[in-house]
CHARMM-style PDB file with segment names, atoms N, HN, CA, C and O in Angstrom:
ATOM      1  N   UNK     1     -19.761 -17.165   9.927  1.00  0.00      PROA
ATOM      2  CA  UNK     1     -18.809 -16.419   9.041  1.00  0.00      PROA
ATOM      3  C   UNK     1     -17.623 -17.253   8.506  1.00  0.00      PROA
ATOM      4  O   UNK     1     -16.943 -17.988   9.221  1.00  0.00      PROA
ATOM      5  N   UNK     2     -17.468 -17.099   7.389  1.00  0.00      PROA
ATOM      6  HN  UNK     2     -18.020 -16.502   6.808  1.00  0.00      PROA
ATOM      7  CA  UNK     2     -16.532 -17.890   6.669  1.00  0.00      PROA
ATOM      8  C   UNK     2     -15.002 -17.610   7.039  1.00  0.00      PROA
ATOM      9  O   UNK     2     -14.672 -16.534   7.538  1.00  0.00      PROA
ATOM     10  N   UNK     3     -14.189 -18.511   6.800  1.00  0.00      PROA
ATOM     11  HN  UNK     3     -14.457 -19.385   6.394  1.00  0.00      PROA
ATOM     12  CA  UNK     3     -12.776 -18.332   7.374  1.00  0.00      PROA
ATOM     13  C   UNK     3     -12.099 -17.269   6.620  1.00  0.00      PROA
ATOM     14  O   UNK     3     -11.222 -16.642   7.214  1.00  0.00      PROA
ATOM     15  N   UNK     4     -12.383 -16.960   5.362  1.00  0.00      PROA
ATOM     16  HN  UNK     4     -13.096 -17.469   4.880  1.00  0.00      PROA
ATOM     17  CA  UNK     4     -11.484 -15.915   4.681  1.00  0.00      PROA
ATOM     18  C   UNK     4     -12.039 -14.594   5.347  1.00  0.00      PROA
ATOM     19  O   UNK     4     -11.195 -13.779   5.720  1.00  0.00      PROA
ATOM     20  N   UNK     5     -13.291 -14.322   5.522  1.00  0.00      PROA
ATOM     21  HN  UNK     5     -13.977 -14.985   5.219  1.00  0.00      PROA
ATOM     22  CA  UNK     5     -13.621 -13.031   6.273  1.00  0.00      PROA
ATOM     23  C   UNK     5     -12.950 -13.164   7.613  1.00  0.00      PROA
ATOM     24  O   UNK     5     -12.185 -12.242   7.897  1.00  0.00      PROA
ATOM     25  N   UNK     6     -13.065 -13.966   8.343  1.00  0.00      PROA
ATOM     26  HN  UNK     6     -13.686 -14.715   8.112  1.00  0.00      PROA
ATOM     27  CA  UNK     6     -12.531 -13.951   9.677  1.00  0.00      PROA
ATOM     28  C   UNK     6     -10.924 -13.667   9.596  1.00  0.00      PROA
ATOM     29  O   UNK     6     -10.438 -12.877  10.405  1.00  0.00      PROA
ATOM     30  N   UNK     7     -10.264 -14.181   8.819  1.00  0.00      PROA
ATOM     31  HN  UNK     7     -10.659 -14.823   8.162  1.00  0.00      PROA
ATOM     32  CA  UNK     7      -8.696 -14.042   8.738  1.00  0.00      PROA
ATOM     33  C   UNK     7      -8.484 -12.404   8.178  1.00  0.00      PROA
ATOM     34  O   UNK     7      -7.614 -11.687   8.671  1.00  0.00      PROA
ATOM     35  N   UNK     8      -9.196 -12.038   7.331  1.00  0.00      PROA
ATOM     36  HN  UNK     8      -9.903 -12.621   6.930  1.00  0.00      PROA
ATOM     37  CA  UNK     8      -9.242 -10.500   6.962  1.00  0.00      PROA
ATOM     38  C   UNK     8      -9.437  -9.701   8.106  1.00  0.00      PROA
ATOM     39  O   UNK     8      -8.761  -8.683   8.252  1.00  0.00      PROA
ATOM     40  N   UNK     9     -10.420 -10.098   9.070  1.00  0.00      PROA
ATOM     41  HN  UNK     9     -10.969 -10.925   8.952  1.00  0.00      PROA
ATOM     42  CA  UNK     9     -10.766  -9.160   9.987  1.00  0.00      PROA
ATOM     43  C   UNK     9      -9.673  -9.272  11.210  1.00  0.00      PROA
ATOM     44  O   UNK     9      -9.422  -8.366  12.004  1.00  0.00      PROA
ATOM     45  N   UNK    10      -9.094 -10.541  11.189  1.00  0.00      PROA
ATOM     46  HN  UNK    10      -9.298 -11.277  10.544  1.00  0.00      PROA
ATOM     47  CA  UNK    10      -7.833 -10.744  12.196  1.00  0.00      PROA
ATOM     48  C   UNK    10      -6.859  -9.777  11.897  1.00  0.00      PROA
ATOM     49  O   UNK    10      -6.425  -8.975  12.723  1.00  0.00      PROA
ATOM     50  N   UNK    11      -6.443  -9.863  10.475  1.00  0.00      PROA
ATOM     51  HN  UNK    11      -6.796 -10.515   9.804  1.00  0.00      PROA
ATOM     52  CA  UNK    11      -5.352  -8.941  10.114  1.00  0.00      PROA
ATOM     53  C   UNK    11      -5.595  -7.419   9.926  1.00  0.00      PROA
ATOM     54  O   UNK    11      -4.662  -6.622   9.828  1.00  0.00      PROA
ATOM     55  N   UNK    12      -6.905  -7.062   9.882  1.00  0.00      PROA
ATOM     56  HN  UNK    12      -7.664  -7.709   9.961  1.00  0.00      PROA
ATOM     57  CA  UNK    12      -7.150  -5.794   9.636  1.00  0.00      PROA
ATOM     58  C   UNK    12      -6.658  -4.868  10.920  1.00  0.00      PROA
ATOM     59  O   UNK    12      -6.834  -5.243  12.079  1.00  0.00      PROA
ATOM     60  N   UNK    13      -6.062  -3.696  10.599  1.00  0.00      PROA
ATOM     61  HN  UNK    13      -5.919  -3.391   9.657  1.00  0.00      PROA
ATOM     62  CA  UNK    13      -5.336  -2.847  11.629  1.00  0.00      PROA
ATOM     63  C   UNK    13      -6.192  -1.436  11.599  1.00  0.00      PROA
ATOM     64  O   UNK    13      -5.912  -0.390  11.015  1.00  0.00      PROA
ATOM     65  N   UNK    14      -7.290  -1.749  12.395  1.00  0.00      PROA
ATOM     66  HN  UNK    14      -7.517  -2.600  12.869  1.00  0.00      PROA
ATOM     67  CA  UNK    14      -8.280  -0.337  12.608  1.00  0.00      PROA
ATOM     68  C   UNK    14      -7.685   0.573  13.249  1.00  0.00      PROA
ATOM     69  O   UNK    14      -7.612   1.674  12.703  1.00  0.00      PROA
ATOM     70  N   UNK    15      -7.157   0.412  14.429  1.00  0.00      PROA
ATOM     71  HN  UNK    15      -7.215  -0.482  14.873  1.00  0.00      PROA
ATOM     72  CA  UNK    15      -6.472   1.512  15.350  1.00  0.00      PROA
ATOM     73  C   UNK    15      -5.026   2.042  14.606  1.00  0.00      PROA
ATOM     74  O   UNK    15      -4.607   3.169  14.868  1.00  0.00      PROA
ATOM     75  N   UNK    16      -4.385   1.258  13.776  1.00  0.00      PROA
ATOM     76  HN  UNK    16      -4.725   0.342  13.563  1.00  0.00      PROA
ATOM     77  CA  UNK    16      -3.297   1.664  12.961  1.00  0.00      PROA
ATOM     78  C   UNK    16      -3.680   2.769  11.998  1.00  0.00      PROA
ATOM     79  O   UNK    16      -3.148   3.878  11.949  1.00  0.00      PROA
ATOM     80  N   UNK    17      -4.761   2.287  11.168  1.00  0.00      PROA
ATOM     81  HN  UNK    17      -5.193   1.386  11.208  1.00  0.00      PROA
ATOM     82  CA  UNK    17      -5.102   3.324  10.198  1.00  0.00      PROA
ATOM     83  C   UNK    17      -5.768   4.425  10.960  1.00  0.00      PROA
ATOM     84  O   UNK    17      -5.808   5.495  10.352  1.00  0.00      PROA
ATOM     85  N   UNK    18      -6.231   4.409  12.002  1.00  0.00      PROA
ATOM     86  HN  UNK    18      -6.198   3.540  12.496  1.00  0.00      PROA
ATOM     87  CA  UNK    18      -6.974   5.559  12.628  1.00  0.00      PROA
ATOM     88  C   UNK    18      -5.855   6.451  13.000  1.00  0.00      PROA
ATOM     89  O   UNK    18      -5.890   7.676  12.883  1.00  0.00      PROA
ATOM     90  N   UNK    19      -4.811   5.728  13.478  1.00  0.00      PROA
ATOM     91  HN  UNK    19      -4.783   4.733  13.573  1.00  0.00      PROA
ATOM     92  CA  UNK    19      -3.627   6.735  14.100  1.00  0.00      PROA
ATOM     93  C   UNK    19      -2.919   7.412  12.737  1.00  0.00      PROA
ATOM     94  O   UNK    19      -2.571   8.592  12.780  1.00  0.00      PROA
ATOM     95  N   UNK    20      -2.774   6.811  11.832  1.00  0.00      PROA
ATOM     96  HN  UNK    20      -3.057   5.853  11.797  1.00  0.00      PROA
ATOM     97  CA  UNK    20      -2.171   7.302  10.418  1.00  0.00      PROA
ATOM     98  C   UNK    20      -3.162   8.112   9.814  1.00  0.00      PROA
ATOM     99  O   UNK    20      -2.728   9.158   9.331  1.00  0.00      PROA
ATOM    100  N   UNK    21      -4.296   7.921   9.719  1.00  0.00      PROA
ATOM    101  HN  UNK    21      -4.649   7.071  10.110  1.00  0.00      PROA
ATOM    102  CA  UNK    21      -5.208   8.956   9.239  1.00  0.00      PROA
ATOM    103  C   UNK    21      -5.359   9.977  10.253  1.00  0.00      PROA
ATOM    104  O   UNK    21      -5.700  11.065   9.791  1.00  0.00      PROA
ATOM    105  N   UNK    22      -5.229   9.937  11.282  1.00  0.00      PROA
ATOM    106  HN  UNK    22      -4.952   9.052  11.657  1.00  0.00      PROA
ATOM    107  CA  UNK    22      -5.399  11.154  12.368  1.00  0.00      PROA
ATOM    108  C   UNK    22      -4.468  12.039  12.408  1.00  0.00      PROA
ATOM    109  O   UNK    22      -4.715  13.223  12.635  1.00  0.00      PROA
ATOM    110  N   UNK    23      -3.286  11.585  12.194  1.00  0.00      PROA
ATOM    111  HN  UNK    23      -3.086  10.622  12.010  1.00  0.00      PROA
ATOM    112  CA  UNK    23      -1.952  12.108  12.101  1.00  0.00      PROA
ATOM    113  C   UNK    23      -1.925  13.283  10.700  1.00  0.00      PROA
ATOM    114  O   UNK    23      -1.477  14.430  10.672  1.00  0.00      PROA
ATOM    115  N   UNK    24      -2.505  12.573   9.753  1.00  0.00      PROA
ATOM    116  HN  UNK    24      -2.869  11.642   9.776  1.00  0.00      PROA
ATOM    117  CA  UNK    24      -2.593  13.326   8.268  1.00  0.00      PROA
ATOM    118  C   UNK    24      -3.632  14.546   8.344  1.00  0.00      PROA
ATOM    119  O   UNK    24      -3.523  15.695   7.914  1.00  0.00      PROA
ATOM    120  N   UNK    25      -4.651  13.928   9.018  1.00  0.00      PROA
ATOM    121  HN  UNK    25      -4.739  12.995   9.367  1.00  0.00      PROA
ATOM    122  CA  UNK    25      -5.987  14.933   9.269  1.00  0.00      PROA
ATOM    123  C   UNK    25      -5.540  16.160  10.171  1.00  0.00      PROA
ATOM    124  O   UNK    25      -5.879  17.311   9.896  1.00  0.00      PROA
ATOM    125  N   UNK    26      -4.741  15.828  11.288  1.00  0.00      PROA
ATOM    126  HN  UNK    26      -4.466  14.892  11.511  1.00  0.00      PROA
ATOM    127  CA  UNK    26      -4.512  16.936  12.181  1.00  0.00      PROA
ATOM    128  C   UNK    26      -3.456  17.888  11.749  1.00  0.00      PROA
ATOM    129  O   UNK    26      -3.359  19.009  12.247  1.00  0.00      PROA
ATOM    130  N   UNK    27      -2.494  17.342  10.618  1.00  0.00      PROA
ATOM    131  HN  UNK    27      -2.574  16.432  10.213  1.00  0.00      PROA
ATOM    132  CA  UNK    27      -1.608  18.180   9.738  1.00  0.00      PROA
ATOM    133  C   UNK    27      -2.457  19.367   9.175  1.00  0.00      PROA
ATOM    134  O   UNK    27      -2.171  20.550   9.363  1.00  0.00      PROA
ATOM    135  N   UNK    28      -3.470  18.942   8.505  1.00  0.00      PROA
ATOM    136  HN  UNK    28      -3.702  17.981   8.352  1.00  0.00      PROA
ATOM    137  CA  UNK    28      -4.201  19.768   7.832  1.00  0.00      PROA
ATOM    138  C   UNK    28      -5.069  20.577   8.675  1.00  0.00      PROA
ATOM    139  O   UNK    28      -5.329  21.715   8.287  1.00  0.00      PROA
ATOM    140  N   UNK    29      -5.606  20.107   9.892  1.00  0.00      PROA
ATOM    141  HN  UNK    29      -5.394  19.182  10.207  1.00  0.00      PROA
ATOM    142  CA  UNK    29      -6.276  20.886  10.859  1.00  0.00      PROA
ATOM    143  C   UNK    29      -5.499  22.026  11.487  1.00  0.00      PROA
ATOM    144  O   UNK    29      -5.995  23.099  11.831  1.00  0.00      PROA
ATOM    145  N   UNK    30      -4.325  21.703  11.589  1.00  0.00      PROA
ATOM    146  HN  UNK    30      -3.922  20.832  11.309  1.00  0.00      PROA
ATOM    147  CA  UNK    30      -3.055  22.612  12.326  1.00  0.00      PROA
ATOM    148  C   UNK    30      -2.945  23.876  11.256  1.00  0.00      PROA
ATOM    149  O   UNK    30      -2.994  25.045  11.639  1.00  0.00      PROA
ATOM    150  N   UNK    31      -2.810  23.543  10.048  1.00  0.00      PROA
ATOM    151  HN  UNK    31      -2.770  22.593   9.737  1.00  0.00      PROA
ATOM    152  CA  UNK    31      -2.535  24.634   8.955  1.00  0.00      PROA
ATOM    153  C   UNK    31      -3.930  25.416   8.931  1.00  0.00      PROA
ATOM    154  O   UNK    31      -3.875  26.635   8.766  1.00  0.00      PROA
ATOM    155  N   UNK    32      -5.124  24.829   9.079  1.00  0.00      PROA
ATOM    156  HN  UNK    32      -5.169  23.839   9.213  1.00  0.00      PROA
ATOM    157  CA  UNK    32      -6.153  25.341   8.786  1.00  0.00      PROA
ATOM    158  C   UNK    32      -6.493  26.486  10.084  1.00  0.00      PROA
ATOM    159  O   UNK    32      -7.034  27.584   9.952  1.00  0.00      PROA
ATOM    160  N   UNK    33      -6.079  25.960  11.139  1.00  0.00      PROA
ATOM    161  HN  UNK    33      -5.640  25.068  11.247  1.00  0.00      PROA
ATOM    162  CA  UNK    33      -6.143  26.798  12.380  1.00  0.00      PROA
ATOM    163  C   UNK    33      -5.044  27.792  12.563  1.00  0.00      PROA
ATOM    164  O   UNK    33      -5.181  28.643  13.441  1.00  0.00      PROA
ATOM    165  N   UNK    34      -4.019  27.772  11.859  1.00  0.00      PROA
ATOM    166  HN  UNK    34      -3.908  27.080  11.145  1.00  0.00      PROA
ATOM    167  CA  UNK    34      -2.982  28.767  11.860  1.00  0.00      PROA
ATOM    168  C   UNK    34      -3.345  29.849  10.743  1.00  0.00      PROA
ATOM    169  O   UNK    34      -2.932  31.008  10.766  1.00  0.00      PROA
ATOM    170  N   UNK    35      -4.124  29.338   9.822  1.00  0.00      PROA
ATOM    171  HN  UNK    35      -4.459  28.396   9.804  1.00  0.00      PROA
ATOM    172  CA  UNK    35      -4.639  30.398   8.736  1.00  0.00      PROA
ATOM    173  C   UNK    35      -5.989  31.101   9.234  1.00  0.00      PROA
ATOM    174  O   UNK    35      -6.645  31.877   8.539  1.00  0.00      PROA
ATOM    175  N   UNK    36      -6.267  30.764  10.379  1.00  0.00      PROA
ATOM    176  HN  UNK    36      -5.734  30.133  10.944  1.00  0.00      PROA
ATOM    177  CA  UNK    36      -7.364  31.199  11.204  1.00  0.00      PROA
ATOM    178  C   UNK    36      -8.707  30.911  10.586  1.00  0.00      PROA
ATOM    179  O   UNK    36      -9.663  31.669  10.749  1.00  0.00      PROA
ATOM    180  N   UNK    37      -8.763  29.834   9.894  1.00  0.00      PROA
ATOM    181  HN  UNK    37      -7.986  29.218   9.763  1.00  0.00      PROA
ATOM    182  CA  UNK    37     -10.001  29.319   9.099  1.00  0.00      PROA
ATOM    183  C   UNK    37     -10.816  28.681  10.271  1.00  0.00      PROA
ATOM    184  O   UNK    37     -11.985  29.014  10.465  1.00  0.00      PROA
ATOM    185  N   UNK    38     -10.175  27.757  11.049  1.00  0.00      PROA
ATOM    186  HN  UNK    38      -9.225  27.486  10.891  1.00  0.00      PROA
ATOM    187  CA  UNK    38     -10.720  27.187  12.215  1.00  0.00      PROA
ATOM    188  C   UNK    38     -10.400  27.793  13.395  1.00  0.00      PROA
ATOM    189  O   UNK    38      -9.299  28.302  13.606  1.00  0.00      PROA
ATOM    190  N   UNK    39     -11.377  27.765  14.242  1.00  0.00      PROA
ATOM    191  HN  UNK    39     -12.271  27.352  14.071  1.00  0.00      PROA
ATOM    192  CA  UNK    39     -11.358  28.592  15.600  1.00  0.00      PROA
ATOM    193  C   UNK    39     -10.628  27.363  16.724  1.00  0.00      PROA
ATOM    194  O   UNK    39     -10.624  26.163  16.451  1.00  0.00      PROA
ATOM    195  N   UNK    40     -10.089  27.893  17.892  1.00  0.00      PROA
ATOM    196  HN  UNK    40     -10.092  28.868  18.114  1.00  0.00      PROA
ATOM    197  CA  UNK    40      -9.445  26.873  18.721  1.00  0.00      PROA
ATOM    198  C   UNK    40     -10.649  25.798  19.555  1.00  0.00      PROA
ATOM    199  O   UNK    40     -10.385  24.727  20.102  1.00  0.00      PROA
ATOM    200  N   UNK    41     -11.983  26.448  19.450  1.00  0.00      PROA
ATOM    201  HN  UNK    41     -12.198  27.318  19.006  1.00  0.00      PROA
ATOM    202  CA  UNK    41     -13.012  25.598  20.017  1.00  0.00      PROA
ATOM    203  C   UNK    41     -12.977  24.541  18.802  1.00  0.00      PROA
ATOM    204  O   UNK    41     -12.823  23.339  19.015  1.00  0.00      PROA
ATOM    205  N   UNK    42     -13.111  25.007  17.685  1.00  0.00      PROA
ATOM    206  HN  UNK    42     -13.236  25.984  17.511  1.00  0.00      PROA
ATOM    207  CA  UNK    42     -13.458  23.849  16.830  1.00  0.00      PROA
ATOM    208  C   UNK    42     -12.388  22.692  16.543  1.00  0.00      PROA
ATOM    209  O   UNK    42     -12.632  21.564  16.113  1.00  0.00      PROA
ATOM    210  N   UNK    43     -11.160  23.232  16.879  1.00  0.00      PROA
ATOM    211  HN  UNK    43     -10.962  24.147  17.229  1.00  0.00      PROA
ATOM    212  CA  UNK    43      -9.823  22.175  16.737  1.00  0.00      PROA
ATOM    213  C   UNK    43     -10.078  21.329  17.966  1.00  0.00      PROA
ATOM    214  O   UNK    43      -9.980  20.106  17.862  1.00  0.00      PROA
ATOM    215  N   UNK    44     -10.418  21.921  19.192  1.00  0.00      PROA
ATOM    216  HN  UNK    44     -10.498  22.914  19.276  1.00  0.00      PROA
ATOM    217  CA  UNK    44     -10.586  21.125  20.254  1.00  0.00      PROA
ATOM    218  C   UNK    44     -11.693  19.981  20.327  1.00  0.00      PROA
ATOM    219  O   UNK    44     -11.629  18.917  20.943  1.00  0.00      PROA
ATOM    220  N   UNK    45     -12.817  20.522  19.465  1.00  0.00      PROA
ATOM    221  HN  UNK    45     -12.869  21.386  18.964  1.00  0.00      PROA
ATOM    222  CA  UNK    45     -13.757  19.513  19.328  1.00  0.00      PROA
ATOM    223  C   UNK    45     -13.597  18.329  18.452  1.00  0.00      PROA
ATOM    224  O   UNK    45     -14.175  17.254  18.611  1.00  0.00      PROA
ATOM    225  N   UNK    46     -12.659  18.664  17.401  1.00  0.00      PROA
ATOM    226  HN  UNK    46     -12.190  19.538  17.272  1.00  0.00      PROA
ATOM    227  CA  UNK    46     -12.288  17.740  16.446  1.00  0.00      PROA
ATOM    228  C   UNK    46     -11.277  16.830  17.193  1.00  0.00      PROA
ATOM    229  O   UNK    46     -11.200  15.642  16.880  1.00  0.00      PROA
ATOM    230  N   UNK    47     -10.524  17.340  18.142  1.00  0.00      PROA
ATOM    231  HN  UNK    47     -10.587  18.306  18.396  1.00  0.00      PROA
ATOM    232  CA  UNK    47      -9.608  16.409  18.751  1.00  0.00      PROA
ATOM    233  C   UNK    47     -10.371  15.721  19.644  1.00  0.00      PROA
ATOM    234  O   UNK    47      -9.876  14.625  19.909  1.00  0.00      PROA
ATOM    235  N   UNK    48     -11.483  15.979  20.255  1.00  0.00      PROA
ATOM    236  HN  UNK    48     -11.885  16.869  20.040  1.00  0.00      PROA
ATOM    237  CA  UNK    48     -12.333  14.983  21.142  1.00  0.00      PROA
ATOM    238  C   UNK    48     -12.847  13.972  20.237  1.00  0.00      PROA
ATOM    239  O   UNK    48     -12.735  12.774  20.494  1.00  0.00      PROA
ATOM    240  N   UNK    49     -13.432  14.431  19.139  1.00  0.00      PROA
ATOM    241  HN  UNK    49     -13.523  15.405  18.930  1.00  0.00      PROA
ATOM    242  CA  UNK    49     -14.013  13.372  18.286  1.00  0.00      PROA
ATOM    243  C   UNK    49     -13.155  12.307  17.814  1.00  0.00      PROA
ATOM    244  O   UNK    49     -13.421  11.107  17.748  1.00  0.00      PROA
ATOM    245  N   UNK    50     -12.066  12.921  17.485  1.00  0.00      PROA
ATOM    246  HN  UNK    50     -11.849  13.896  17.538  1.00  0.00      PROA
ATOM    247  CA  UNK    50     -10.937  11.867  16.941  1.00  0.00      PROA
ATOM    248  C   UNK    50     -10.501  10.824  18.239  1.00  0.00      PROA
ATOM    249  O   UNK    50     -10.357   9.612  18.072  1.00  0.00      PROA
ATOM    250  N   UNK    51     -10.344  11.409  19.360  1.00  0.00      PROA
ATOM    251  HN  UNK    51     -10.461  12.393  19.495  1.00  0.00      PROA
ATOM    252  CA  UNK    51      -9.934  10.555  20.571  1.00  0.00      PROA
ATOM    253  C   UNK    51     -11.014   9.482  20.734  1.00  0.00      PROA
ATOM    254  O   UNK    51     -10.656   8.314  20.891  1.00  0.00      PROA
ATOM    255  N   UNK    52     -12.308   9.800  20.708  1.00  0.00      PROA
ATOM    256  HN  UNK    52     -12.599  10.748  20.581  1.00  0.00      PROA
ATOM    257  CA  UNK    52     -13.447   8.704  20.849  1.00  0.00      PROA
ATOM    258  C   UNK    52     -13.365   7.618  19.720  1.00  0.00      PROA
ATOM    259  O   UNK    52     -13.429   6.404  19.917  1.00  0.00      PROA
ATOM    260  N   UNK    53     -13.195   8.315  18.357  1.00  0.00      PROA
ATOM    261  HN  UNK    53     -13.142   9.301  18.197  1.00  0.00      PROA
ATOM    262  CA  UNK    53     -12.956   7.196  17.197  1.00  0.00      PROA
ATOM    263  C   UNK    53     -11.803   6.335  17.391  1.00  0.00      PROA
ATOM    264  O   UNK    53     -11.807   5.161  17.021  1.00  0.00      PROA
ATOM    265  N   UNK    54     -10.728   6.939  18.014  1.00  0.00      PROA
ATOM    266  HN  UNK    54     -10.725   7.893  18.315  1.00  0.00      PROA
ATOM    267  CA  UNK    54      -9.505   6.145  18.178  1.00  0.00      PROA
ATOM    268  C   UNK    54      -9.768   5.049  19.320  1.00  0.00      PROA
ATOM    269  O   UNK    54      -9.301   3.912  19.249  1.00  0.00      PROA
ATOM    270  N   UNK    55     -10.541   5.492  20.350  1.00  0.00      PROA
ATOM    271  HN  UNK    55     -10.920   6.416  20.408  1.00  0.00      PROA
ATOM    272  CA  UNK    55     -10.876   4.164  21.401  1.00  0.00      PROA
ATOM    273  C   UNK    55     -11.666   3.300  20.782  1.00  0.00      PROA
ATOM    274  O   UNK    55     -11.522   2.091  20.966  1.00  0.00      PROA
ATOM    275  N   UNK    56     -12.680   3.837  19.900  1.00  0.00      PROA
ATOM    276  HN  UNK    56     -12.796   4.819  19.750  1.00  0.00      PROA
ATOM    277  CA  UNK    56     -13.686   2.730  19.354  1.00  0.00      PROA
ATOM    278  C   UNK    56     -12.810   1.813  18.209  1.00  0.00      PROA
ATOM    279  O   UNK    56     -13.190   0.649  18.085  1.00  0.00      PROA
ATOM    280  N   UNK    57     -11.837   2.191  17.491  1.00  0.00      PROA
ATOM    281  HN  UNK    57     -11.528   3.136  17.592  1.00  0.00      PROA
ATOM    282  CA  UNK    57     -11.325   1.471  16.606  1.00  0.00      PROA
ATOM    283  C   UNK    57     -10.315   0.525  17.351  1.00  0.00      PROA
ATOM    284  O   UNK    57     -10.057  -0.577  16.866  1.00  0.00      PROA
ATOM    285  N   UNK    58      -9.724   0.956  18.559  1.00  0.00      PROA
ATOM    286  HN  UNK    58      -9.933   1.851  18.953  1.00  0.00      PROA
ATOM    287  CA  UNK    58      -8.882   0.087  19.491  1.00  0.00      PROA
ATOM    288  C   UNK    58      -9.808  -1.032  19.839  1.00  0.00      PROA
ATOM    289  O   UNK    58      -9.425  -2.178  19.605  1.00  0.00      PROA
ATOM    290  N   UNK    59     -11.133  -0.806  20.441  1.00  0.00      PROA
ATOM    291  HN  UNK    59     -11.445   0.125  20.632  1.00  0.00      PROA
ATOM    292  CA  UNK    59     -12.021  -1.633  20.990  1.00  0.00      PROA
ATOM    293  C   UNK    59     -12.336  -2.886  19.869  1.00  0.00      PROA
ATOM    294  O   UNK    59     -12.323  -4.089  20.131  1.00  0.00      PROA
ATOM    295  N   UNK    60     -12.605  -2.293  18.618  1.00  0.00      PROA
ATOM    296  HN  UNK    60     -12.616  -1.316  18.405  1.00  0.00      PROA
ATOM    297  CA  UNK    60     -13.058  -3.236  17.633  1.00  0.00      PROA
ATOM    298  C   UNK    60     -11.902  -3.920  17.336  1.00  0.00      PROA
ATOM    299  O   UNK    60     -12.054  -5.088  16.978  1.00  0.00      PROA
ATOM    300  N   UNK    61     -10.688  -3.445  17.401  1.00  0.00      PROA
ATOM    301  HN  UNK    61     -10.565  -2.496  17.692  1.00  0.00      PROA
ATOM    302  CA  UNK    61      -9.503  -4.486  17.020  1.00  0.00      PROA
ATOM    303  C   UNK    61      -9.396  -5.407  17.858  1.00  0.00      PROA
ATOM    304  O   UNK    61      -9.091  -6.529  17.453  1.00  0.00      PROA
ATOM    305  N   UNK    62      -9.629  -5.159  19.307  1.00  0.00      PROA
ATOM    306  HN  UNK    62      -9.877  -4.248  19.636  1.00  0.00      PROA
ATOM    307  CA  UNK    62      -9.365  -6.141  20.394  1.00  0.00      PROA
ATOM    308  C   UNK    62     -10.562  -7.282  20.147  1.00  0.00      PROA
ATOM    309  O   UNK    62     -10.332  -8.490  20.112  1.00  0.00      PROA
ATOM    310  N   UNK    63     -11.679  -6.769  20.007  1.00  0.00      PROA
ATOM    311  HN  UNK    63     -11.865  -5.787  20.035  1.00  0.00      PROA
ATOM    312  CA  UNK    63     -12.702  -7.815  19.672  1.00  0.00      PROA
ATOM    313  C   UNK    63     -12.472  -8.632  18.591  1.00  0.00      PROA
ATOM    314  O   UNK    63     -12.619  -9.847  18.722  1.00  0.00      PROA
ATOM    315  N   UNK    64     -12.065  -8.052  17.326  1.00  0.00      PROA
ATOM    316  HN  UNK    64     -11.946  -7.065  17.220  1.00  0.00      PROA
ATOM    317  CA  UNK    64     -12.012  -8.927  16.151  1.00  0.00      PROA
ATOM    318  C   UNK    64     -10.586  -9.914  16.484  1.00  0.00      PROA
ATOM    319  O   UNK    64     -10.475 -11.034  15.984  1.00  0.00      PROA
ATOM    320  N   UNK    65      -9.841  -9.493  17.132  1.00  0.00      PROA
ATOM    321  HN  UNK    65      -9.931  -8.583  17.538  1.00  0.00      PROA
ATOM    322  CA  UNK    65      -8.630 -10.319  17.214  1.00  0.00      PROA
ATOM    323  C   UNK    65      -8.924 -11.705  18.346  1.00  0.00      PROA
ATOM    324  O   UNK    65      -8.111 -12.622  18.464  1.00  0.00      PROA
ATOM    325  N   UNK    66      -9.954 -11.649  18.953  1.00  0.00      PROA
ATOM    326  HN  UNK    66     -10.615 -10.904  18.858  1.00  0.00      PROA
ATOM    327  CA  UNK    66     -10.417 -12.446  19.893  1.00  0.00      PROA
ATOM    328  C   UNK    66     -11.277 -13.710  18.891  1.00  0.00      PROA
ATOM    329  O   UNK    66     -11.344 -14.884  19.255  1.00  0.00      PROA
ATOM    330  N   UNK    67     -11.826 -13.238  17.723  1.00  0.00      PROA
ATOM    331  HN  UNK    67     -11.771 -12.284  17.428  1.00  0.00      PROA
ATOM    332  CA  UNK    67     -12.550 -14.095  16.830  1.00  0.00      PROA
ATOM    333  C   UNK    67     -11.936 -15.590  16.589  1.00  0.00      PROA
ATOM    334  OT1 UNK    67     -12.507 -16.377  15.835  1.00  0.00      PROA
TER     335      UNK     67
END
């Protein structure tokens, strides 16, 4: 792996963008839930998927920082 790619990966903030993207996404999900377009079960499933993605992003960020 060349030095430029390694530095880019070290400075990438995977977990940060997952958090920011998740906040924006869940603002939309809450509005859709209040409009009764999404059910409670669907909102909970989306939350579980987001939690797993956030854990994966955190894990990737931890691995990349060790490069």
